[in-house]
N, CA and C atoms of all chains as a GROMACS GRO file, in nm:
protein
  603
    1MET      N    1   2.845   2.734  -1.298
    1MET     CA    2   2.885   2.623  -1.384
    1MET      C    3   2.863   2.660  -1.530
    2LYS      N    4   2.961   2.632  -1.611
    2LYS     CA    5   2.944   2.653  -1.756
    2LYS      C    6   2.927   2.516  -1.821
    3THR      N    7   2.866   2.518  -1.935
    3THR     CA    8   2.848   2.390  -2.004
    3THR      C    9   2.854   2.406  -2.156
    4LYS      N   10   2.903   2.302  -2.220
    4LYS     CA   11   2.908   2.302  -2.366
    4LYS      C   12   2.801   2.209  -2.422
    5LEU      N   13   2.708   2.176  -2.339
    5LEU     CA   14   2.609   2.074  -2.376
    5LEU      C   15   2.533   2.110  -2.504
    6LYS      N   16   2.497   2.238  -2.518
    6LYS     CA   17   2.418   2.278  -2.635
    6LYS      C   18   2.495   2.254  -2.765
    7GLU      N   19   2.623   2.298  -2.766
    7GLU     CA   20   2.705   2.279  -2.887
    7GLU      C   21   2.730   2.131  -2.914
    8LEU      N   22   2.757   2.058  -2.808
    8LEU     CA   23   2.786   1.915  -2.824
    8LEU      C   24   2.663   1.839  -2.874
    9ARG      N   25   2.548   1.878  -2.823
    9ARG     CA   26   2.424   1.813  -2.866
    9ARG      C   27   2.400   1.841  -3.015
   10ALA      N   28   2.427   1.965  -3.054
   10ALA     CA   29   2.411   2.002  -3.195
   10ALA      C   30   2.509   1.924  -3.282
   11ARG      N   31   2.630   1.904  -3.230
   11ARG     CA   32   2.732   1.830  -3.306
   11ARG      C   33   2.688   1.685  -3.330
   12PHE      N   34   2.615   1.632  -3.235
   12PHE     CA   35   2.566   1.494  -3.248
   12PHE      C   36   2.428   1.487  -3.316
   13ASN      N   37   2.383   1.602  -3.367
   13ASN     CA   38   2.252   1.612  -3.434
   13ASN      C   39   2.137   1.555  -3.350
   14LEU      N   40   2.140   1.592  -3.225
   14LEU     CA   41   2.033   1.544  -3.136
   14LEU      C   42   1.946   1.662  -3.096
   15THR      N   43   1.817   1.638  -3.091
   15THR     CA   44   1.729   1.742  -3.038
   15THR      C   45   1.728   1.727  -2.886
   16GLN      N   46   1.676   1.829  -2.819
   16GLN     CA   47   1.668   1.822  -2.672
   16GLN      C   48   1.584   1.702  -2.630
   17GLU      N   49   1.478   1.679  -2.707
   17GLU     CA   50   1.387   1.567  -2.678
   17GLU      C   51   1.461   1.433  -2.690
   18GLN      N   52   1.539   1.420  -2.798
   18GLN     CA   53   1.612   1.294  -2.820
   18GLN      C   54   1.716   1.270  -2.711
   19LEU      N   55   1.789   1.378  -2.677
   19LEU     CA   56   1.891   1.364  -2.573
   19LEU      C   57   1.824   1.328  -2.439
   20ALA      N   58   1.711   1.393  -2.412
   20ALA     CA   59   1.638   1.365  -2.288
   20ALA      C   60   1.597   1.218  -2.282
   21GLN      N   61   1.549   1.168  -2.395
   21GLN     CA   62   1.507   1.026  -2.398
   21GLN      C   63   1.623   0.932  -2.376
   22LYS      N   64   1.739   0.965  -2.440
   22LYS     CA   65   1.857   0.880  -2.427
   22LYS      C   66   1.910   0.880  -2.283
   23VAL      N   67   1.903   0.999  -2.221
   23VAL     CA   68   1.955   1.010  -2.084
   23VAL      C   69   1.852   0.958  -1.982
   24GLY      N   70   1.724   0.964  -2.023
   24GLY     CA   71   1.617   0.919  -1.933
   24GLY      C   72   1.570   1.026  -1.838
   25VAL      N   73   1.570   1.152  -1.888
   25VAL     CA   74   1.518   1.263  -1.807
   25VAL      C   75   1.414   1.340  -1.888
   26ARG      N   76   1.352   1.438  -1.824
   26ARG     CA   77   1.254   1.522  -1.893
   26ARG      C   78   1.328   1.627  -1.977
   27ARG      N   79   1.261   1.675  -2.081
   27ARG     CA   80   1.324   1.773  -2.170
   27ARG      C   81   1.361   1.902  -2.094
   28GLU      N   82   1.276   1.940  -1.998
   28GLU     CA   83   1.302   2.063  -1.920
   28GLU      C   84   1.437   2.055  -1.849
   29THR      N   85   1.472   1.936  -1.805
   29THR     CA   86   1.600   1.917  -1.735
   29THR      C   87   1.716   1.946  -1.830
   30ILE      N   88   1.703   1.901  -1.955
   30ILE     CA   89   1.807   1.929  -2.055
   30ILE      C   90   1.815   2.079  -2.081
   31VAL      N   91   1.698   2.145  -2.088
   31VAL     CA   92   1.695   2.290  -2.109
   31VAL      C   93   1.771   2.361  -1.997
   32PHE      N   94   1.741   2.324  -1.873
   32PHE     CA   95   1.809   2.386  -1.758
   32PHE      C   96   1.959   2.355  -1.759
   33LEU      N   97   1.994   2.233  -1.798
   33LEU     CA   98   2.137   2.196  -1.803
   33LEU      C   99   2.209   2.279  -1.909
   34GLU      N  100   2.146   2.296  -2.024
   34GLU     CA  101   2.210   2.372  -2.133
   34GLU      C  102   2.231   2.518  -2.097
   35LYS      N  103   2.137   2.571  -2.019
   35LYS     CA  104   2.149   2.712  -1.977
   35LYS      C  105   2.246   2.727  -1.860
   36GLY      N  106   2.290   2.615  -1.805
   36GLY     CA  107   2.380   2.619  -1.688
   36GLY      C  108   2.304   2.660  -1.563
   37GLU      N  109   2.173   2.638  -1.564
   37GLU     CA  110   2.090   2.681  -1.451
   37GLU      C  111   2.057   2.566  -1.356
   38TYR      N  112   2.113   2.451  -1.385
   38TYR     CA  113   2.092   2.338  -1.294
   38TYR      C  114   2.221   2.259  -1.282
   39ASN      N  115   2.264   2.239  -1.158
   39ASN     CA  116   2.385   2.159  -1.134
   39ASN      C  117   2.346   2.011  -1.128
   40PRO      N  118   2.389   1.933  -1.226
   40PRO     CA  119   2.349   1.792  -1.225
   40PRO      C  120   2.423   1.715  -1.117
   41SER      N  121   2.362   1.605  -1.075
   41SER     CA  122   2.432   1.515  -0.983
   41SER      C  123   2.544   1.447  -1.062
   42LEU      N  124   2.632   1.384  -0.991
   42LEU     CA  125   2.742   1.313  -1.059
   42LEU      C  126   2.685   1.203  -1.150
   43LYS      N  127   2.578   1.139  -1.102
   43LYS     CA  128   2.516   1.031  -1.178
   43LYS      C  129   2.458   1.083  -1.310
   44LEU      N  130   2.386   1.197  -1.303
   44LEU     CA  131   2.327   1.254  -1.424
   44LEU      C  132   2.435   1.303  -1.521
   45ALA      N  133   2.538   1.368  -1.466
   45ALA     CA  134   2.648   1.415  -1.549
   45ALA      C  135   2.715   1.297  -1.620
   46ALA      N  136   2.733   1.187  -1.548
   46ALA     CA  137   2.795   1.068  -1.606
   46ALA      C  138   2.708   1.008  -1.716
   47LYS      N  139   2.576   1.011  -1.694
   47LYS     CA  140   2.482   0.958  -1.794
   47LYS      C  141   2.490   1.039  -1.923
   48VAL      N  142   2.490   1.172  -1.908
   48VAL     CA  143   2.499   1.261  -2.024
   48VAL      C  144   2.631   1.237  -2.097
   49ALA      N  145   2.738   1.227  -2.019
   49ALA     CA  146   2.870   1.206  -2.078
   49ALA      C  147   2.875   1.073  -2.153
   50ARG      N  148   2.813   0.972  -2.098
   50ARG     CA  149   2.813   0.839  -2.161
   50ARG      C  150   2.734   0.843  -2.293
   51VAL      N  151   2.621   0.912  -2.293
   51VAL     CA  152   2.538   0.921  -2.415
   51VAL      C  153   2.616   0.992  -2.526
   52LEU      N  154   2.690   1.098  -2.486
   52LEU     CA  155   2.766   1.174  -2.586
   52LEU      C  156   2.906   1.118  -2.610
   53ASP      N  157   2.939   1.012  -2.540
   53ASP     CA  158   3.070   0.947  -2.550
   53ASP      C  159   3.185   1.045  -2.523
   54LEU      N  160   3.167   1.123  -2.418
   54LEU     CA  161   3.268   1.221  -2.377
   54LEU      C  162   3.293   1.207  -2.227
   55THR      N  163   3.388   1.284  -2.177
   55THR     CA  164   3.408   1.284  -2.032
   55THR      C  165   3.323   1.396  -1.971
   56ILE      N  166   3.300   1.385  -1.841
   56ILE     CA  167   3.218   1.488  -1.773
   56ILE      C  168   3.283   1.626  -1.788
   57GLU      N  169   3.416   1.631  -1.776
   57GLU     CA  170   3.488   1.759  -1.782
   57GLU      C  171   3.476   1.825  -1.919
   58GLU      N  172   3.455   1.744  -2.022
   58GLU     CA  173   3.441   1.801  -2.157
   58GLU      C  174   3.303   1.867  -2.174
   59ILE      N  175   3.210   1.830  -2.091
   59ILE     CA  176   3.073   1.884  -2.104
   59ILE      C  177   3.046   1.994  -2.001
   60PHE      N  178   3.078   1.963  -1.876
   60PHE     CA  179   3.049   2.058  -1.768
   60PHE      C  180   3.179   2.116  -1.715
   61ILE      N  181   3.182   2.250  -1.711
   61ILE     CA  182   3.304   2.316  -1.663
   61ILE      C  183   3.275   2.389  -1.531
   62PHE      N  184   3.341   2.343  -1.428
   62PHE     CA  185   3.324   2.407  -1.298
   62PHE      C  186   3.440   2.502  -1.274
   63GLU      N  187   3.406   2.630  -1.251
   63GLU     CA  188   3.510   2.727  -1.219
   63GLU      C  189   3.533   2.728  -1.068
   64ASP      N  190   3.643   2.793  -1.028
   64ASP     CA  191   3.678   2.794  -0.885
   64ASP      C  192   3.563   2.845  -0.798
   65ARG      N  193   3.497   2.954  -0.848
   65ARG     CA  194   3.389   3.012  -0.764
   65ARG      C  195   3.269   2.918  -0.751
   66ASP      N  196   3.252   2.827  -0.848
   66ASP     CA  197   3.142   2.729  -0.836
   66ASP      C  198   3.169   2.629  -0.726
   67LEU      N  199   3.298   2.607  -0.698
   67LEU     CA  200   3.334   2.505  -0.601
   67LEU      C  201   3.355   2.561  -0.459
   68GLU      N  202   3.342   2.695  -0.449
   68GLU     CA  203   3.362   2.757  -0.316
   68GLU      C  204   3.242   2.730  -0.226
   69MET      N  205   0.684   0.593  -0.903
   69MET     CA  206   0.550   0.581  -0.959
   69MET      C  207   0.558   0.595  -1.112
   70ASN      N  208   0.514   0.492  -1.187
   70ASN     CA  209   0.526   0.507  -1.332
   70ASN      C  210   0.414   0.593  -1.389
   71ASN      N  211   0.432   0.632  -1.516
   71ASN     CA  212   0.342   0.730  -1.578
   71ASN      C  213   0.196   0.688  -1.576
   72LYS      N  214   0.173   0.560  -1.615
   72LYS     CA  215   0.035   0.513  -1.628
   72LYS      C  216  -0.034   0.510  -1.492
   73PHE      N  217   0.039   0.458  -1.393
   73PHE     CA  218  -0.017   0.449  -1.258
   73PHE      C  219  -0.047   0.588  -1.202
   74LYS      N  220   0.046   0.681  -1.227
   74LYS     CA  221   0.029   0.818  -1.178
   74LYS      C  222  -0.096   0.882  -1.240
   75PHE      N  223  -0.112   0.864  -1.373
   75PHE     CA  224  -0.226   0.922  -1.444
   75PHE      C  225  -0.358   0.864  -1.391
   76ILE      N  226  -0.362   0.732  -1.376
   76ILE     CA  227  -0.486   0.667  -1.327
   76ILE      C  228  -0.515   0.710  -1.183
   77PHE      N  229  -0.411   0.717  -1.101
   77PHE     CA  230  -0.429   0.759  -0.960
   77PHE      C  231  -0.487   0.899  -0.952
   78LEU      N  232  -0.430   0.992  -1.031
   78LEU     CA  233  -0.478   1.131  -1.029
   78LEU      C  234  -0.622   1.140  -1.078
   79LEU      N  235  -0.652   1.064  -1.182
   79LEU     CA  236  -0.786   1.067  -1.241
   79LEU      C  237  -0.889   1.014  -1.141
   80ILE      N  238  -0.859   0.900  -1.078
   80ILE     CA  239  -0.952   0.840  -0.981
   80ILE      C  240  -0.971   0.932  -0.861
   81THR      N  241  -0.859   0.992  -0.814
   81THR     CA  242  -0.868   1.083  -0.699
   81THR      C  243  -0.958   1.202  -0.730
   82SER      N  244  -0.936   1.262  -0.848
   82SER     CA  245  -1.016   1.379  -0.887
   82SER      C  246  -1.164   1.344  -0.901
   83LEU      N  247  -1.190   1.231  -0.967
   83LEU     CA  248  -1.330   1.190  -0.986
   83LEU      C  249  -1.398   1.160  -0.853
   84SER      N  250  -1.324   1.094  -0.763
   84SER     CA  251  -1.381   1.063  -0.630
   84SER      C  252  -1.415   1.192  -0.555
   85MET      N  253  -1.323   1.290  -0.565
   85MET     CA  254  -1.346   1.417  -0.497
   85MET      C  255  -1.468   1.489  -0.556
   86LEU      N  256  -1.479   1.485  -0.688
   86LEU     CA  257  -1.592   1.549  -0.754
   86LEU      C  258  -1.724   1.484  -0.714
   87ILE      N  259  -1.727   1.351  -0.719
   87ILE     CA  260  -1.850   1.278  -0.684
   87ILE      C  261  -1.885   1.304  -0.537
   88GLY      N  262  -1.783   1.298  -0.450
   88GLY     CA  263  -1.805   1.324  -0.307
   88GLY      C  264  -1.860   1.464  -0.283
   89THR      N  265  -1.801   1.560  -0.353
   89THR     CA  266  -1.846   1.700  -0.336
   89THR      C  267  -1.990   1.717  -0.381
   90ILE      N  268  -2.022   1.658  -0.497
   90ILE     CA  269  -2.160   1.669  -0.548
   90ILE      C  270  -2.258   1.607  -0.448
   91TYR      N  271  -2.222   1.490  -0.397
   91TYR     CA  272  -2.310   1.420  -0.302
   91TYR      C  273  -2.329   1.502  -0.174
   92VAL      N  274  -2.216   1.545  -0.114
   92VAL     CA  275  -2.224   1.617   0.015
   92VAL      C  276  -2.293   1.752  -0.002
   93SER      N  277  -2.261   1.823  -0.113
   93SER     CA  278  -2.323   1.956  -0.131
   93SER      C  279  -2.473   1.944  -0.157
   94THR      N  280  -2.515   1.837  -0.226
   94THR     CA  281  -2.660   1.817  -0.247
   94THR      C  282  -2.729   1.794  -0.112
   95GLN      N  283  -2.660   1.715  -0.026
   95GLN     CA  284  -2.715   1.690   0.108
   95GLN      C  285  -2.726   1.821   0.186
   96LEU      N  286  -2.618   1.902   0.176
   96LEU     CA  287  -2.617   2.030   0.250
   96LEU      C  288  -2.726   2.124   0.198
   97PHE      N  289  -2.743   2.128   0.065
   97PHE     CA  290  -2.847   2.214   0.006
   97PHE      C  291  -2.986   2.169   0.053
   98SER      N  292  -3.005   2.036   0.058
   98SER     CA  293  -3.137   1.985   0.099
   98SER      C  294  -3.165   2.013   0.248
   99LEU      N  295  -3.055   2.026   0.327
   99LEU     CA  296  -3.072   2.059   0.470
   99LEU      C  297  -3.080   2.211   0.492
  100GLY      N  298  -3.061   2.284   0.383
  100GLY     CA  299  -3.071   2.430   0.393
  100GLY      C  300  -2.940   2.499   0.429
  101ASN      N  301  -2.830   2.422   0.434
  101ASN     CA  302  -2.699   2.484   0.464
  101ASN      C  303  -2.632   2.531   0.334
  102ASN      N  304  -2.692   2.631   0.274
  102ASN     CA  305  -2.644   2.677   0.143
  102ASN      C  306  -2.502   2.733   0.146
  103THR      N  307  -2.470   2.810   0.250
  103THR     CA  308  -2.336   2.871   0.258
  103THR      C  309  -2.228   2.764   0.265
  104GLU      N  310  -2.249   2.666   0.351
  104GLU     CA  311  -2.150   2.558   0.365
  104GLU      C  312  -2.133   2.482   0.233
  105ALA      N  313  -2.245   2.458   0.167
  105ALA     CA  314  -2.240   2.385   0.039
  105ALA      C  315  -2.161   2.464  -0.064
  106ILE      N  316  -2.184   2.595  -0.069
  106ILE     CA  317  -2.112   2.679  -0.167
  106ILE      C  318  -1.963   2.684  -0.136
  107VAL      N  319  -1.931   2.698  -0.005
  107VAL     CA  320  -1.788   2.699   0.035
  107VAL      C  321  -1.722   2.567  -0.004
  108LEU      N  322  -1.792   2.457   0.021
  108LEU     CA  323  -1.739   2.325  -0.014
  108LEU      C  324  -1.713   2.313  -0.164
  109ILE      N  325  -1.809   2.360  -0.242
  109ILE     CA  326  -1.793   2.354  -0.388
  109ILE      C  327  -1.674   2.440  -0.433
  110LEU      N  328  -1.662   2.560  -0.376
  110LEU     CA  329  -1.551   2.649  -0.414
  110LEU      C  330  -1.416   2.588  -0.378
  111VAL      N  331  -1.408   2.528  -0.259
  111VAL     CA  332  -1.283   2.465  -0.216
  111VAL      C  333  -1.247   2.350  -0.312
  112MET      N  334  -1.348   2.271  -0.347
  112MET     CA  335  -1.323   2.158  -0.437
  112MET      C  336  -1.283   2.204  -0.577
  113ILE      N  337  -1.341   2.316  -0.621
  113ILE     CA  338  -1.304   2.370  -0.752
  113ILE      C  339  -1.154   2.404  -0.753
  114VAL      N  340  -1.107   2.465  -0.643
  114VAL     CA  341  -0.964   2.502  -0.633
  114VAL      C  342  -0.878   2.375  -0.636
  115ILE      N  343  -0.916   2.276  -0.554
  115ILE     CA  344  -0.835   2.153  -0.544
  115ILE      C  345  -0.836   2.076  -0.677
  116VAL      N  346  -0.954   2.060  -0.734
  116VAL     CA  347  -0.963   1.985  -0.861
  116VAL      C  348  -0.895   2.064  -0.974
  117GLY      N  349  -0.902   2.197  -0.965
  117GLY     CA  350  -0.833   2.282  -1.064
  117GLY      C  351  -0.683   2.257  -1.061
  118ILE      N  352  -0.628   2.250  -0.940
  118ILE     CA  353  -0.485   2.223  -0.924
  118ILE      C  354  -0.454   2.082  -0.976
  119LEU      N  355  -0.538   1.987  -0.937
  119LEU     CA  356  -0.516   1.848  -0.981
  119LEU      C  357  -0.524   1.835  -1.133
  120SER      N  358  -0.613   1.915  -1.195
  120SER     CA  359  -0.629   1.905  -1.341
  120SER      C  360  -0.500   1.942  -1.416
  121VAL      N  361  -0.423   2.036  -1.356
  121VAL     CA  362  -0.294   2.073  -1.417
  121VAL      C  363  -0.202   1.950  -1.418
  122PHE      N  364  -0.199   1.879  -1.306
  122PHE     CA  365  -0.115   1.761  -1.295
  122PHE      C  366  -0.166   1.648  -1.386
  123ILE      N  367  -0.300   1.638  -1.397
  123ILE     CA  368  -0.357   1.533  -1.484
  123ILE      C  369  -0.318   1.558  -1.629
  124LYS      N  370  -0.330   1.685  -1.670
  124LYS     CA  371  -0.297   1.721  -1.809
  124LYS      C  372  -0.150   1.690  -1.838
  125LYS      N  373  -0.063   1.730  -1.745
  125LYS     CA  374   0.080   1.707  -1.760
  125LYS      C  375   0.110   1.556  -1.765
  126SER      N  376   0.045   1.485  -1.676
  126SER     CA  377   0.066   1.340  -1.668
  126SER      C  378   0.020   1.271  -1.797
  127TYR      N  379  -0.093   1.318  -1.853
  127TYR     CA  380  -0.145   1.260  -1.978
  127TYR      C  381  -0.049   1.287  -2.095
  128GLN      N  382   0.003   1.411  -2.100
  128GLN     CA  383   0.098   1.446  -2.206
  128GLN      C  384   0.225   1.360  -2.197
  129ASP      N  385   0.272   1.337  -2.075
  129ASP     CA  386   0.390   1.253  -2.054
  129ASP      C  387   0.364   1.109  -2.097
  130LEU      N  388   0.243   1.063  -2.063
  130LEU     CA  389   0.205   0.925  -2.097
  130LEU      C  390   0.201   0.907  -2.248
  131GLN      N  391   0.149   1.007  -2.318
  131GLN     CA  392   0.140   1.001  -2.465
  131GLN      C  393   0.278   1.001  -2.530
  132SER      N  394   0.367   1.085  -2.478
  132SER     CA  395   0.497   1.099  -2.542
  132SER      C  396   0.604   1.004  -2.486
  133GLY      N  397   0.571   0.930  -2.385
  133GLY     CA  398   0.666   0.833  -2.327
  133GLY      C  399   0.779   0.895  -2.248
  134ILE      N  400   0.760   1.020  -2.206
  134ILE     CA  401   0.862   1.089  -2.126
  134ILE      C  402   0.848   1.045  -1.980
  135PRO      N  403   0.959   1.021  -1.909
  135PRO     CA  404   0.945   0.984  -1.767
  135PRO      C  405   0.879   1.096  -1.688
  136SER      N  406   0.787   1.060  -1.600
  136SER     CA  407   0.715   1.164  -1.525
  136SER      C  408   0.805   1.228  -1.419
  137ASP      N  409   0.901   1.152  -1.370
  137ASP     CA  410   0.992   1.203  -1.268
  137ASP      C  411   1.136   1.185  -1.312
  138ASP      N  412   1.216   1.282  -1.284
  138ASP     CA  413   1.360   1.265  -1.302
  138ASP      C  414   1.429   1.333  -1.185
  139GLU      N  415   1.561   1.338  -1.192
  139GLU     CA  416   1.638   1.393  -1.081
  139GLU      C  417   1.590   1.533  -1.041
  140ARG      N  418   1.570   1.619  -1.141
  140ARG     CA  419   1.533   1.757  -1.112
  140ARG      C  420   1.392   1.768  -1.054
  141THR      N  421   1.296   1.700  -1.113
  141THR     CA  422   1.158   1.709  -1.064
  141THR      C  423   1.146   1.656  -0.921
  142LYS      N  424   1.223   1.550  -0.893
  142LYS     CA  425   1.221   1.495  -0.756
  142LYS      C  426   1.278   1.596  -0.657
  143LYS      N  427   1.385   1.664  -0.701
  143LYS     CA  428   1.448   1.763  -0.614
  143LYS      C  429   1.354   1.881  -0.590
  144VAL      N  430   1.287   1.926  -0.698
  144VAL     CA  431   1.192   2.038  -0.688
  144VAL      C  432   1.080   2.000  -0.591
  145ARG      N  433   1.028   1.877  -0.605
  145ARG     CA  434   0.918   1.833  -0.520
  145ARG      C  435   0.961   1.827  -0.373
  146MET      N  436   1.084   1.779  -0.352
  146MET     CA  437   1.134   1.767  -0.216
  146MET      C  438   1.148   1.905  -0.150
  147TYR      N  439   1.205   1.998  -0.225
  147TYR     CA  440   1.220   2.134  -0.173
  147TYR      C  441   1.082   2.197  -0.150
  148ALA      N  442   0.990   2.176  -0.246
  148ALA     CA  443   0.856   2.234  -0.235
  148ALA      C  444   0.785   2.180  -0.112
  149ALA      N  445   0.804   2.051  -0.084
  149ALA     CA  446   0.743   1.991   0.035
  149ALA      C  447   0.797   2.057   0.161
  150GLY      N  448   0.927   2.083   0.161
  150GLY     CA  449   0.990   2.148   0.277
  150GLY      C  450   0.936   2.289   0.298
  151TYR      N  451   0.935   2.368   0.190
  151TYR     CA  452   0.885   2.506   0.199
  151TYR      C  453   0.735   2.505   0.234
  152GLY      N  454   0.661   2.416   0.168
  152GLY     CA  455   0.517   2.406   0.190
  152GLY      C  456   0.486   2.376   0.336
  153TYR      N  457   0.563   2.286   0.393
  153TYR     CA  458   0.545   2.249   0.534
  153TYR      C  459   0.572   2.370   0.624
  154PHE      N  460   0.680   2.440   0.594
  154PHE     CA  461   0.720   2.557   0.672
  154PHE      C  462   0.611   2.664   0.669
  155VAL      N  463   0.561   2.693   0.548
  155VAL     CA  464   0.457   2.796   0.532
  155VAL      C  465   0.328   2.750   0.601
  156SER      N  466   0.297   2.622   0.588
  156SER     CA  467   0.170   2.573   0.645
  156SER      C  468   0.170   2.581   0.798
  157LEU      N  469   0.289   2.579   0.861
  157LEU     CA  470   0.295   2.597   1.006
  157LEU      C  471   0.237   2.733   1.044
  158TYR      N  472   0.273   2.834   0.964
  158TYR     CA  473   0.223   2.969   0.990
  158TYR      C  474   0.074   2.979   0.959
  159VAL      N  475   0.030   2.907   0.855
  159VAL     CA  476  -0.112   2.904   0.821
  159VAL      C  477  -0.192   2.850   0.940
  160TRP      N  478  -0.142   2.741   0.999
  160TRP     CA  479  -0.211   2.681   1.115
  160TRP      C  480  -0.208   2.777   1.234
  161LEU      N  481  -0.096   2.847   1.252
  161LEU     CA  482  -0.086   2.942   1.364
  161LEU      C  483  -0.188   3.054   1.348
  162VAL      N  484  -0.200   3.106   1.225
  162VAL     CA  485  -0.297   3.214   1.198
  162VAL      C  486  -0.438   3.163   1.223
  163LEU      N  487  -0.465   3.041   1.174
  163LEU     CA  488  -0.599   2.983   1.192
  163LEU      C  489  -0.631   2.961   1.340
  164LEU      N  490  -0.529   2.919   1.415
  164LEU     CA  491  -0.552   2.898   1.560
  164LEU      C  492  -0.579   3.031   1.630
  165ALA      N  493  -0.515   3.137   1.581
  165ALA     CA  494  -0.540   3.269   1.640
  165ALA      C  495  -0.684   3.313   1.618
  166PHE      N  496  -0.743   3.266   1.506
  166PHE     CA  497  -0.882   3.304   1.474
  166PHE      C  498  -0.980   3.191   1.507
  167HIS      N  499  -0.940   3.099   1.594
  167HIS     CA  500  -1.024   2.982   1.618
  167HIS      C  501  -1.160   3.015   1.680
  168LYS      N  502  -1.169   3.133   1.745
  168LYS     CA  503  -1.297   3.172   1.807
  168LYS      C  504  -1.403   3.200   1.702
  169TYR      N  505  -1.356   3.243   1.584
  169TYR     CA  506  -1.451   3.283   1.479
  169TYR      C  507  -1.483   3.169   1.382
  170LEU      N  508  -1.413   3.058   1.396
  170LEU     CA  509  -1.434   2.946   1.304
  170LEU      C  510  -1.469   2.820   1.383
  171ASP      N  511  -1.557   2.737   1.330
  171ASP     CA  512  -1.579   2.610   1.400
  171ASP      C  513  -1.472   2.510   1.355
  172SER      N  514  -1.465   2.397   1.424
  172SER     CA  515  -1.352   2.304   1.402
  172SER      C  516  -1.346   2.250   1.259
  173ASP      N  517  -1.463   2.229   1.196
  173ASP     CA  518  -1.465   2.179   1.058
  173ASP      C  519  -1.403   2.279   0.962
  174ASP      N  520  -1.443   2.406   0.978
  174ASP     CA  521  -1.389   2.512   0.891
  174ASP      C  522  -1.239   2.527   0.913
  175LEU      N  523  -1.200   2.519   1.041
  175LEU     CA  524  -1.058   2.533   1.077
  175LEU      C  525  -0.974   2.426   1.005
  176LEU      N  526  -1.024   2.305   1.012
  176LEU     CA  527  -0.956   2.191   0.949
  176LEU      C  528  -0.952   2.208   0.797
  177MET      N  529  -1.065   2.250   0.742
  177MET     CA  530  -1.074   2.266   0.596
  177MET      C  531  -0.978   2.375   0.546
  178PHE      N  532  -0.980   2.491   0.615
  178PHE     CA  533  -0.891   2.600   0.573
  178PHE      C  534  -0.744   2.562   0.594
  179GLY      N  535  -0.717   2.490   0.701
  179GLY     CA  536  -0.580   2.447   0.728
  179GLY      C  537  -0.527   2.355   0.619
  180LEU      N  538  -0.609   2.257   0.584
  180LEU     CA  539  -0.568   2.162   0.478
  180LEU      C  540  -0.555   2.233   0.344
  181LEU      N  541  -0.649   2.324   0.317
  181LEU     CA  542  -0.644   2.400   0.192
  181LEU      C  543  -0.516   2.486   0.188
  182GLY      N  544  -0.483   2.545   0.303
  182GLY     CA  545  -0.360   2.625   0.314
  182GLY      C  546  -0.237   2.542   0.286
  183MET      N  547  -0.237   2.419   0.335
  183MET     CA  548  -0.123   2.329   0.312
  183MET      C  549  -0.110   2.296   0.164
  184VAL      N  550  -0.225   2.266   0.100
  184VAL     CA  551  -0.223   2.231  -0.044
  184VAL      C  552  -0.173   2.350  -0.125
  185ILE      N  553  -0.228   2.469  -0.095
  185ILE     CA  554  -0.190   2.588  -0.173
  185ILE      C  555  -0.043   2.623  -0.150
  186SER      N  556   0.003   2.615  -0.024
  186SER     CA  557   0.143   2.651   0.004
  186SER      C  558   0.239   2.555  -0.067
  187PHE      N  559   0.202   2.427  -0.073
  187PHE     CA  560   0.287   2.331  -0.145
  187PHE      C  561   0.287   2.364  -0.294
  188TYR      N  562   0.168   2.391  -0.350
  188TYR     CA  563   0.159   2.415  -0.494
  188TYR      C  564   0.234   2.543  -0.535
  189VAL      N  565   0.218   2.649  -0.455
  189VAL     CA  566   0.287   2.776  -0.486
  189VAL      C  567   0.439   2.755  -0.476
  190SER      N  568   0.483   2.684  -0.372
  190SER     CA  569   0.626   2.656  -0.358
  190SER      C  570   0.678   2.578  -0.478
  191TRP      N  571   0.600   2.480  -0.519
  191TRP     CA  572   0.640   2.396  -0.634
  191TRP      C  573   0.652   2.480  -0.761
  192LEU      N  574   0.550   2.571  -0.780
  192LEU     CA  575   0.552   2.657  -0.899
  192LEU      C  576   0.675   2.746  -0.902
  193LEU      N  577   0.706   2.806  -0.786
  193LEU     CA  578   0.821   2.898  -0.779
  193LEU      C  579   0.953   2.824  -0.794
  194LEU      N  580   0.965   2.711  -0.727
  194LEU     CA  581   1.092   2.636  -0.732
  194LEU      C  582   1.115   2.572  -0.869
  195ASN      N  583   1.007   2.540  -0.937
  195ASN     CA  584   1.020   2.477  -1.069
  195ASN      C  585   1.084   2.572  -1.170
  196ARG      N  586   1.074   2.702  -1.142
  196ARG     CA  587   1.134   2.802  -1.233
  196ARG      C  588   1.265   2.858  -1.179
  197LYS      N  589   1.300   2.812  -1.060
  197LYS     CA  590   1.420   2.869  -0.995
  197LYS      C  591   1.548   2.822  -1.065
  198LYS      N  592   1.637   2.919  -1.082
  198LYS     CA  593   1.769   2.885  -1.138
  198LYS      C  594   1.857   2.835  -1.026
  199ASP      N  595   1.960   2.760  -1.063
  199ASP     CA  596   2.061   2.714  -0.967
  199ASP      C  597   2.001   2.644  -0.846
  200LEU      N  598   1.912   2.553  -0.870
  200LEU     CA  599   1.858   2.473  -0.761
  200LEU      C  600   1.970   2.384  -0.708
  201ALA      N  601   2.009   2.406  -0.585
  201ALA     CA  602   2.126   2.335  -0.533
  201ALA      C  603   2.101   2.185  -0.518
   0.00000   0.00000   0.00000
């Protein structure tokens, strides 16, 4: 899974801590999400998308091999 | 479990274990069972040492208002419980193989300690694992 979360967060001038608080998760979870090392649930992805006022597809990019 | 409740629960558990250990080991020392008392103290040091990591983390979360659990931490804990259980089955099997050399109290103590350690090690490894499904 690829993600644009880091760039998008920077665009919104949010720190990892602030984004974590808005989403209601721990900062470590945001770190793992930004590195693409954790696949979020649909609920978490939707929460992040809602906080950033974007769609899930604009933040998280699933390639064909991720869906195999 | 909210942050405050978790912190208080961990603190009370650790203190109870410490007080219990001090009381029982003093009794054992007075009865002349020095080896058992020392083993008990060492086991409790390991358990309270592990708990202190969680207490510290819980206190930091409480101070900063960060949720103690989220989707990822719950998933890590669930996986760690699964792995810990699996490993502890082998711990019990090994202990049963050596049951002639251990009395039932020691067997139970080592078994429970094995379960605690296997869960904690699994948790530590999984917490750093990439691509947790």
